[in-house]
VMD Tcl script that draws the C-alpha trace (Angstrom):
set ca {
  {-73.91 103.80 39.91}
  {-73.09 105.38 43.22}
  {-75.80 105.29 45.87}
  {-77.26 108.85 46.85}
  {-75.32 110.82 49.71}
  {-76.66 109.52 53.09}
  {-76.97 112.99 55.22}
  {-77.42 111.19 58.71}
  {-77.59 114.27 60.74}
  {-77.29 118.04 59.79}
  {-77.80 121.06 61.82}
  {-76.45 124.58 61.89}
  {-72.60 125.19 62.20}
  {-71.05 127.66 64.32}
  {-67.59 129.13 63.24}
  {-65.47 130.51 65.52}
  {-62.20 132.01 64.29}
  {-60.20 132.32 67.61}
  {-57.37 129.93 68.48}
  {-58.88 127.86 71.34}
  {-57.25 126.82 74.68}
  {-58.15 124.46 77.53}
  {-57.05 127.23 79.59}
  {-59.98 129.75 78.19}
  {-63.19 128.19 78.60}
  {-65.30 131.36 77.45}
  {-64.02 130.75 74.09}
  {-65.33 127.62 71.85}
  {-63.36 125.09 69.91}
  {-62.85 125.64 65.98}
  {-64.97 123.49 64.07}
  {-63.37 120.59 62.34}
  {-64.59 118.58 59.63}
  {-63.15 115.09 59.47}
  {-62.70 112.92 56.23}
  {-62.59 109.23 56.37}
  {-61.90 106.82 53.18}
  {-62.91 103.28 53.86}
  {-62.18 100.41 51.61}
  {-62.03 96.58 53.23}
  {-61.56 97.90 56.77}
  {-63.71 95.58 58.65}
  {-61.09 94.51 60.99}
  {-60.17 97.78 61.70}
  {-63.00 100.06 61.63}
  {-64.43 99.20 65.17}
  {-61.29 100.13 66.76}
  {-61.04 103.07 64.49}
  {-64.56 104.44 65.19}
  {-64.25 103.57 68.68}
  {-61.16 105.67 69.30}
  {-62.41 108.59 67.01}
  {-65.62 108.49 69.14}
  {-63.62 108.63 72.19}
  {-61.51 111.91 71.20}
  {-61.81 114.48 73.98}
  {-63.53 117.30 71.45}
  {-66.96 118.70 71.62}
  {-68.84 116.73 69.03}
  {-70.93 119.60 68.13}
  {-67.69 121.26 66.62}
  {-67.02 118.28 64.42}
  {-68.39 116.73 61.36}
  {-67.65 113.64 59.67}
  {-67.30 112.75 56.14}
  {-66.89 109.34 55.13}
  {-67.01 107.57 52.04}
  {-66.75 103.69 51.35}
  {-66.67 101.79 48.27}
  {-64.91 98.62 46.47}
  {-65.33 96.60 49.55}
  {-65.31 92.75 49.58}
  {-66.04 92.71 53.69}
  {-68.48 94.09 55.96}
  {-66.83 97.49 56.04}
  {-70.27 99.14 54.98}
  {-72.31 96.92 57.84}
  {-70.02 98.62 60.45}
  {-70.35 102.07 59.38}
  {-74.14 102.04 58.96}
  {-74.29 100.43 62.64}
  {-72.00 102.90 64.11}
  {-73.88 105.77 62.49}
  {-77.10 104.46 63.99}
  {-75.80 104.57 67.31}
  {-73.85 107.91 67.50}
  {-74.16 110.35 64.50}
  {-76.91 112.32 66.29}
  {-74.14 113.34 68.71}
  {-72.14 115.28 65.79}
  {-72.73 118.41 64.28}
  {-73.14 116.59 61.07}
  {-72.43 113.03 59.60}
  {-71.89 112.63 55.77}
  {-71.81 109.02 54.64}
  {-71.67 107.93 51.26}
  {-71.44 104.28 50.65}
  {-71.35 102.54 46.99}
  {-72.23 98.55 47.22}
  {-72.57 98.60 43.54}
  {-69.24 99.60 42.54}
  {-68.01 95.89 42.55}
  {-64.68 94.71 44.30}
  {-62.13 96.12 41.94}
  {-61.36 99.16 39.93}
  {-61.10 98.19 36.13}
  {-57.32 97.92 36.21}
  {-56.57 96.71 39.46}
  {-55.04 93.35 39.70}
  {-56.16 92.77 43.62}
  {-57.66 94.71 46.30}
  {-54.02 95.68 47.36}
  {-52.77 96.74 43.97}
  {-52.73 100.58 43.49}
  {-53.24 100.83 40.15}
  {-53.73 104.27 38.34}
  {-57.32 103.87 38.15}
  {-57.40 103.67 41.98}
  {-55.25 106.60 42.44}
  {-57.41 109.00 40.37}
  {-60.32 107.97 42.22}
  {-58.87 108.63 45.92}
  {-57.13 111.75 44.38}
  {-60.80 112.83 43.31}
  {-62.42 111.84 47.02}
  {-59.48 113.96 48.70}
  {-60.13 116.84 46.74}
  {-63.99 116.28 47.16}
  {-63.39 116.13 51.07}
  {-61.24 119.10 50.75}
  {-63.29 121.38 48.75}
  {-66.66 120.13 50.83}
  {-64.77 121.27 54.05}
  {-63.95 124.78 52.68}
  {-67.74 125.43 51.58}
  {-68.65 124.38 54.98}
  {-66.92 127.09 56.46}
  {-64.87 124.63 58.42}
  {-61.94 126.02 60.83}
  {-59.80 122.85 60.10}
  {-60.07 119.59 57.92}
  {-58.53 116.32 59.58}
  {-57.79 113.80 56.94}
  {-57.47 110.42 58.60}
  {-57.36 106.97 57.35}
  {-59.54 103.95 58.74}
  {-56.35 102.05 59.96}
  {-55.20 104.91 62.61}
  {-56.25 104.23 66.03}
  {-55.70 107.31 67.98}
  {-55.31 106.36 71.85}
  {-54.65 110.20 72.98}
  {-58.01 111.71 73.79}
  {-56.60 115.20 73.26}
  {-55.23 114.64 69.91}
  {-57.35 117.33 68.15}
  {-57.15 119.70 70.95}
  {-53.48 119.51 70.86}
  {-52.97 119.80 67.24}
  {-55.39 122.65 67.05}
  {-53.09 124.56 69.64}
  {-49.82 123.99 67.74}
  {-51.02 126.80 65.78}
  {-49.73 125.51 62.45}
  {-51.04 125.13 58.88}
  {-50.37 121.52 58.75}
  {-49.79 119.36 61.77}
  {-49.66 115.31 62.18}
  {-49.47 113.35 64.98}
  {-46.86 111.04 64.75}
  {-48.07 107.03 64.88}
  {-46.25 103.66 65.54}
  {-46.78 100.73 63.68}
  {-45.36 97.20 64.14}
  {-42.02 98.16 62.74}
  {-40.19 101.27 61.60}
  {-42.83 102.30 59.32}
  {-44.62 105.75 60.28}
  {-46.99 108.42 58.68}
  {-43.91 110.67 57.78}
  {-40.77 110.97 55.81}
  {-37.91 112.95 56.86}
  {-36.30 112.95 53.50}
  {-37.54 112.85 49.88}
  {-35.23 112.18 46.88}
  {-35.53 114.67 44.11}
  {-37.46 111.75 41.81}
  {-40.07 111.70 45.06}
  {-39.24 108.48 46.48}
  {-38.17 107.95 50.18}
  {-35.01 109.27 51.26}
  {-33.58 107.53 54.80}
  {-32.42 109.90 56.96}
  {-30.49 109.81 60.35}
  {-33.22 111.86 62.03}
  {-35.85 109.46 61.35}
  {-35.41 106.86 63.75}
  {-34.47 109.79 66.46}
  {-38.04 111.05 65.74}
  {-39.84 107.65 65.55}
  {-38.32 106.27 68.84}
  {-39.25 109.73 70.25}
  {-35.49 110.07 71.41}
  {-36.18 114.06 70.91}
  {-39.63 115.00 71.34}
  {-41.71 117.99 69.77}
  {-43.07 118.99 66.35}
  {-40.70 118.86 63.15}
  {-40.89 119.87 59.86}
  {-40.45 117.08 57.20}
  {-41.16 116.77 53.68}
  {-44.17 114.36 53.96}
  {-47.18 113.69 56.37}
  {-49.99 111.53 55.43}
  {-52.47 109.28 57.08}
  {-53.44 111.51 59.89}
  {-53.24 115.20 59.01}
  {-54.91 118.58 60.61}
  {-55.24 121.16 57.99}
  {-55.99 124.79 59.41}
  {-58.38 126.05 56.64}
  {-58.56 129.69 58.31}
  {-55.10 130.22 57.02}
  {-55.24 131.77 53.49}
  {-52.23 129.66 52.26}
  {-53.97 126.45 52.82}
  {-55.93 127.50 49.74}
  {-52.89 126.14 47.82}
  {-52.99 122.90 49.10}
  {-54.16 120.23 46.88}
  {-54.00 116.44 46.42}
  {-54.70 116.72 42.62}
  {-51.54 116.92 40.65}
  {-53.01 118.41 37.93}
  {-53.66 121.68 39.97}
  {-50.04 121.97 40.52}
  {-48.02 123.90 38.03}
  {-44.98 122.20 36.28}
  {-45.76 119.31 38.57}
  {-43.21 116.10 37.70}
  {-44.13 113.83 40.07}
  {-46.64 110.56 40.31}
  {-50.13 110.45 40.12}
  {-50.19 109.95 44.29}
  {-52.15 111.90 46.23}
  {-50.03 112.52 49.48}
  {-47.04 113.07 47.12}
  {-49.09 115.87 45.58}
  {-50.25 117.29 49.02}
  {-46.53 117.54 50.05}
  {-45.49 119.15 46.62}
  {-48.02 121.68 46.80}
  {-47.14 122.45 50.23}
  {-43.25 122.79 49.58}
  {-44.10 124.89 46.34}
  {-45.96 127.41 48.56}
  {-43.91 127.48 51.40}
  {-46.20 125.70 54.06}
  {-44.34 123.57 56.61}
  {-45.24 120.06 57.09}
  {-45.31 119.49 60.85}
  {-44.94 115.65 62.40}
  {-45.19 115.86 65.98}
  {-43.93 113.34 68.55}
  {-44.83 115.17 71.91}
  {-47.18 112.56 72.96}
  {-47.73 108.86 72.40}
  {-50.89 109.60 69.91}
  {-51.44 106.58 68.30}
  {-50.77 103.24 66.10}
  {-51.09 102.66 62.26}
  {-50.71 99.72 59.96}
  {-48.21 99.44 57.57}
  {-49.83 99.76 53.95}
  {-50.04 96.43 52.29}
  {-47.78 95.74 48.81}
  {-49.33 94.52 45.97}
  {-48.12 90.63 46.39}
  {-49.89 90.68 49.98}
  {-52.99 89.18 50.70}
  {-55.57 91.19 52.79}
  {-55.25 88.62 55.78}
  {-52.05 90.33 56.59}
  {-53.92 93.34 57.24}
  {-55.47 91.18 59.94}
  {-51.97 90.05 61.67}
  {-50.93 93.40 61.51}
  {-53.96 94.62 63.75}
  {-53.23 91.80 66.07}
  {-49.76 93.03 66.29}
  {-50.79 96.46 66.95}
  {-53.24 95.68 69.67}
  {-50.25 93.88 71.46}
  {-48.34 96.83 71.32}
  {-51.09 99.02 72.39}
  {-51.78 96.71 75.37}
  {-47.75 96.57 76.12}
  {-48.14 100.41 76.41}
  {-50.78 100.26 78.78}
  {-53.48 102.12 76.11}
  {-55.25 98.99 74.74}
  {-57.40 99.90 71.85}
  {-60.90 101.11 72.65}
  {-63.93 98.97 71.35}
  {-67.24 100.46 71.51}
  {-69.64 97.76 73.08}
  {-71.92 98.52 69.85}
  {-69.15 97.31 67.80}
  {-68.24 94.03 69.53}
  {-70.35 91.84 67.43}
  {-67.94 92.60 64.45}
  {-64.84 91.47 66.62}
  {-63.49 87.94 66.76}
  {-61.27 86.30 68.77}
  {-58.75 83.09 68.25}
  {-60.19 79.71 69.86}
  {-58.03 79.40 73.32}
  {-55.54 77.10 73.30}
  {-52.45 75.51 75.18}
  {-50.32 76.66 71.90}
  {-49.35 72.76 71.65}
  {-48.18 72.97 75.32}
  {-49.36 70.72 78.32}
  {-49.51 74.07 80.30}
  {-48.94 77.48 80.16}
  {-48.61 79.37 83.31}
  {-48.46 83.23 83.92}
  {-46.94 84.26 87.13}
  {-48.65 87.23 88.80}
  {-48.49 88.76 92.26}
  {-52.05 88.96 93.82}
  {-51.81 92.69 94.14}
  {-50.43 93.35 90.50}
  {-54.03 93.43 89.33}
  {-52.94 95.68 86.34}
  {-50.53 93.67 85.11}
  {-52.77 90.46 85.20}
  {-55.54 92.39 83.55}
  {-53.07 93.48 80.50}
  {-51.63 89.79 80.43}
  {-55.11 88.46 80.06}
  {-56.00 90.77 77.31}
  {-52.94 89.82 75.38}
  {-53.52 86.25 75.98}
  {-57.16 86.92 74.75}
  {-55.90 88.64 71.61}
  {-53.40 85.86 71.20}
  {-55.79 83.05 71.78}
  {-53.46 81.61 74.98}
  {-55.17 79.95 77.62}
  {-53.07 80.41 80.48}
  {-53.20 79.27 84.14}
  {-52.66 81.95 86.46}
  {-50.26 81.16 89.03}
  {-50.41 83.35 92.08}
  {-46.97 84.38 93.08}
  {-45.17 83.87 96.27}
  {-45.28 87.68 97.55}
  {-41.66 88.57 98.89}
  {-43.51 91.31 100.81}
  {-45.23 88.84 102.77}
  {-42.52 86.16 103.17}
  {-42.57 84.92 106.85}
  {-39.17 84.29 107.65}
  {-40.28 81.35 110.25}
  {-41.82 79.76 107.41}
  {-38.63 79.74 105.27}
  {-36.72 78.13 108.17}
  {-39.67 75.35 108.52}
  {-39.60 74.09 104.91}
  {-35.58 74.14 105.19}
  {-35.01 77.10 102.74}
  {-31.70 78.74 103.02}
  {-29.69 81.19 101.13}
  {-26.45 80.99 99.04}
  {-23.78 81.30 101.58}
  {-22.23 84.78 100.95}
  {-24.25 85.56 97.92}
  {-23.79 89.06 96.43}
  {-25.51 90.43 93.30}
  {-22.91 91.02 90.75}
  {-24.45 94.68 89.69}
  {-25.71 95.86 92.86}
  {-23.13 94.13 95.14}
  {-25.99 93.56 97.82}
  {-27.05 90.35 99.29}
  {-30.52 88.88 98.15}
  {-33.87 90.80 98.52}
  {-37.13 89.20 99.91}
  {-38.70 89.99 96.32}
  {-35.89 87.65 94.78}
  {-36.68 84.90 97.17}
  {-40.61 84.94 96.40}
  {-39.63 84.90 92.54}
  {-37.33 82.10 93.04}
  {-40.07 79.94 94.61}
  {-43.02 81.06 92.29}
  {-40.77 79.23 89.65}
  {-40.01 76.05 91.86}
  {-43.62 75.57 92.68}
  {-44.37 75.63 88.97}
  {-41.49 73.17 88.20}
  {-42.89 71.04 90.91}
  {-46.27 70.99 89.63}
  {-45.12 70.39 86.29}
  {-43.16 66.97 87.51}
  {-46.02 65.83 89.61}
  {-48.68 66.60 86.96}
  {-46.36 64.88 84.27}
  {-46.53 68.06 81.94}
  {-44.29 67.05 79.02}
  {-44.07 70.49 78.07}
  {-44.77 74.22 79.72}
  {-44.62 77.45 78.98}
  {-43.94 79.71 81.70}
  {-44.55 83.58 81.52}
  {-44.14 86.31 83.93}
  {-46.69 89.11 83.88}
  {-44.77 91.76 82.25}
  {-44.25 90.30 78.90}
  {-44.51 92.02 75.74}
  {-44.93 89.72 72.79}
  {-43.16 90.09 69.47}
  {-45.23 91.03 66.15}
  {-46.37 87.56 64.61}
  {-45.46 85.80 68.14}
  {-48.38 83.26 67.43}
  {-46.61 81.92 63.88}
  {-43.18 82.49 65.46}
  {-43.82 80.32 68.47}
  {-45.28 77.52 66.90}
  {-42.53 77.38 64.22}
  {-40.25 77.25 67.29}
  {-42.11 74.44 68.74}
  {-41.90 72.70 65.40}
  {-38.01 73.32 64.85}
  {-37.10 71.66 68.51}
  {-39.58 68.61 68.08}
  {-37.04 66.04 67.50}
  {-34.12 67.81 69.46}
  {-33.16 67.02 72.96}
  {-33.81 69.93 75.38}
  {-34.94 70.90 78.72}
  {-35.74 74.43 78.70}
  {-35.84 76.84 75.79}
  {-35.82 80.59 76.41}
  {-38.34 82.84 74.64}
  {-37.35 85.92 76.19}
  {-34.03 86.76 77.96}
  {-31.52 89.48 78.71}
  {-27.82 88.21 77.03}
  {-24.86 89.17 79.53}
  {-22.07 87.75 77.41}
  {-20.95 89.41 74.10}
  {-19.98 86.48 71.84}
  {-21.56 84.41 69.07}
  {-23.92 81.80 70.45}
  {-23.91 78.28 68.23}
  {-26.87 77.97 66.33}
  {-28.82 74.49 66.83}
  {-31.72 75.29 64.47}
  {-32.49 78.35 62.09}
  {-34.45 80.12 65.04}
  {-32.69 78.38 67.90}
  {-28.99 78.99 69.83}
  {-27.38 77.38 72.65}
  {-27.61 80.20 75.36}
  {-24.45 81.76 77.10}
  {-24.75 83.49 80.38}
  {-28.22 84.90 80.58}
  {-30.82 87.14 82.78}
  {-34.69 87.11 83.17}
  {-36.87 84.47 83.64}
  {-40.02 86.48 81.52}
  {-40.65 83.51 79.18}
  {-39.23 80.01 78.65}
  {-40.33 76.25 77.65}
  {-39.62 73.54 80.11}
  {-40.08 69.79 79.88}
  {-41.01 67.77 82.56}
  {-37.17 66.32 82.68}
  {-35.79 69.74 82.71}
  {-38.12 70.39 85.39}
  {-37.07 67.57 87.49}
  {-33.19 68.12 86.81}
  {-34.04 71.89 88.44}
  {-35.71 70.10 91.57}
  {-33.10 67.32 91.89}
  {-30.52 69.85 92.31}
  {-32.16 70.87 95.56}
  {-31.80 74.61 95.19}
  {-33.95 75.40 98.35}
  {-30.99 74.62 100.14}
  {-28.58 77.27 98.50}
  {-31.25 79.67 97.04}
  {-30.11 82.46 94.62}
  {-31.83 84.74 92.00}
  {-33.84 82.33 89.73}
  {-32.02 83.87 86.72}
  {-28.55 83.28 88.08}
  {-29.50 79.72 88.97}
  {-30.76 78.56 85.35}
  {-27.49 79.55 83.92}
  {-25.66 77.85 86.53}
  {-27.70 74.44 85.73}
  {-26.89 74.69 81.94}
  {-23.30 75.20 82.96}
  {-22.71 79.10 81.36}
  {-22.46 81.05 84.67}
  {-18.90 82.59 85.05}
  {-18.90 82.36 89.12}
  {-17.28 79.09 89.47}
  {-17.91 79.21 93.26}
  {-21.57 79.21 93.05}
  {-21.39 76.46 90.07}
  {-19.69 74.27 92.84}
  {-22.80 73.90 95.19}
  {-24.59 72.54 91.76}
  {-22.18 69.50 90.60}
  {-24.82 68.00 88.10}
  {-25.11 70.95 85.49}
  {-26.71 69.08 83.21}
  {-29.69 71.14 81.87}
  {-29.84 71.31 78.11}
  {-30.83 74.72 77.08}
  {-31.84 76.36 74.18}
  {-33.13 79.73 73.12}
  {-35.17 81.23 70.74}
  {-33.21 83.37 67.92}
  {-34.18 86.16 67.67}
  {-36.45 86.21 71.28}
  {-39.92 86.03 70.90}
  {-40.68 87.99 74.15}
  {-39.27 91.07 76.00}
  {-40.27 93.33 79.09}
  {-42.91 95.74 79.08}
  {-40.49 98.23 80.67}
  {-36.95 98.34 81.25}
  {-34.97 99.50 84.31}
  {-35.12 103.01 84.84}
  {-38.12 103.78 82.06}
  {-41.54 105.61 82.77}
  {-43.89 102.92 84.41}
  {-41.14 100.43 85.33}
  {-42.12 98.61 88.50}
  {-39.63 95.87 90.29}
  {-41.16 93.80 93.02}
  {-37.67 92.39 93.66}
  {-35.69 95.36 93.63}
  {-38.31 97.34 95.77}
  {-38.36 94.55 98.41}
  {-36.07 94.52 101.27}
  {-32.67 92.79 101.39}
  {-32.40 89.44 103.33}
  {-29.14 88.29 104.91}
  {-27.72 85.56 106.69}
  {-26.33 86.16 110.18}
  {-22.97 84.30 109.59}
  {-22.72 83.42 113.55}
  {-25.88 81.27 113.82}
  {-26.85 80.93 110.16}
  {-30.31 82.65 111.02}
  {-32.12 84.49 108.13}
  {-32.82 88.01 108.91}
  {-34.27 91.21 107.31}
  {-32.16 94.46 106.76}
  {-34.82 97.22 106.66}
}
mol new
graphics top color blue
foreach p $ca { graphics top sphere $p radius 0.5 }
foreach p [lrange $ca 0 end-1] q [lrange $ca 1 end] { graphics top cylinder $p $q radius 0.2 }
display resetview
């Protein structure tokens, strides 16, 4: 039997009928009802509710309608805790929980099975929230699921100002899934289109009319045509589609000439991919980790309300079966360090901070004192310039790590720079990689790199190849023997960028002149395939920072072999 509706807080609602704008402070923002359905979302709710609470919209213009049942986790406890702390801030919060519902609908096979009974139940709840919002005379209804994370605080204000009947913020997942379709077949199935990935990747930006939006949808109830929108197939004349709430909503919009708009003009937030019937609920936990890492890499980490921290756990920190994990970071790059530390916390990586040698602070007298000289006649292959101070600092940072590995006899070390984006399911893939190479002979294994030569690389295991000429040192495994080989090459007597040095040492560099300076090119190199790490930003992208490219050029005076700056 359903528990009674709990009215946490209720006060009178003002109904402003004008379009509001941030530029017109004399007007009140429209009232918005927010409808939330919750089932087995104890892992997402702390972040969902925190993001929801952080939205930049007057809370006295919002009310929440929340329904939760058929849970086998602590979803209800989290909802009640959040309501206890924050419900009083809103115009009204209406929460219905049903702890006596059991764990499954009578015709469900598992919590991830969408049976007819489950669809019927969800359709009923969607309709109840829609009708409730109308009876409350709300200006808008925002239908949002509990596995949506709105990192753009202005989402509601932006969508309201779109001045359309239905608008939906485009959300990113850990793959190609999003909360819209660009195509629908005559039998109401998803249809692949050329526009989909362009919109998803934000190659074109704006609001686009599409046949389907879901999961986070703002409906303007002030428009008369909104009365024709429904989630219930039985309310649609000559309906021939499935008993599916979002399909029914899309068809009701189409039949009444109402456009559904997906907006990607901002990075609004993230979404989990719906589970398949064969999936365990635990897959959702992995997806959440993927989303948290994706948000960190985009510099919009998911917010976590302090009152909900007790419901979040992190993996126990470990070295991931390595002797040591190093993270190279310039002392002045605090934001990069903090973001990487967030990723480590989420993944459970126990990393050692290695303070990088700062090219901006290099003392040229020190370089000469330690017998550091540059590769004669070195010229960057792409920019046609001598080395820069930042490149020397980068090389020295890696060099001193190799030295420590040998001195401390670390059998295996993972070296990471401070701008790494880990791929989804990194933990599982990395440990699988270690297992695959366990009985192989290797010195260095790239987990992230830029492939410079097109060609088919030889596979060594299911997920490793012999790398050809490659750039980047953002992430690699190195053995004690490998580090010793690099040190034995005496690279400080002919320094060049570290990502040129490594392919020379495994004899895959195209420049024979440079290779001649290193006769023992016997480094045994492998590469993860597919790669497990990528840069957070690529050259030219917004937010891209390069401490090598932004540093001064350093040249060798050909007459006296002195090192000098060129400002």
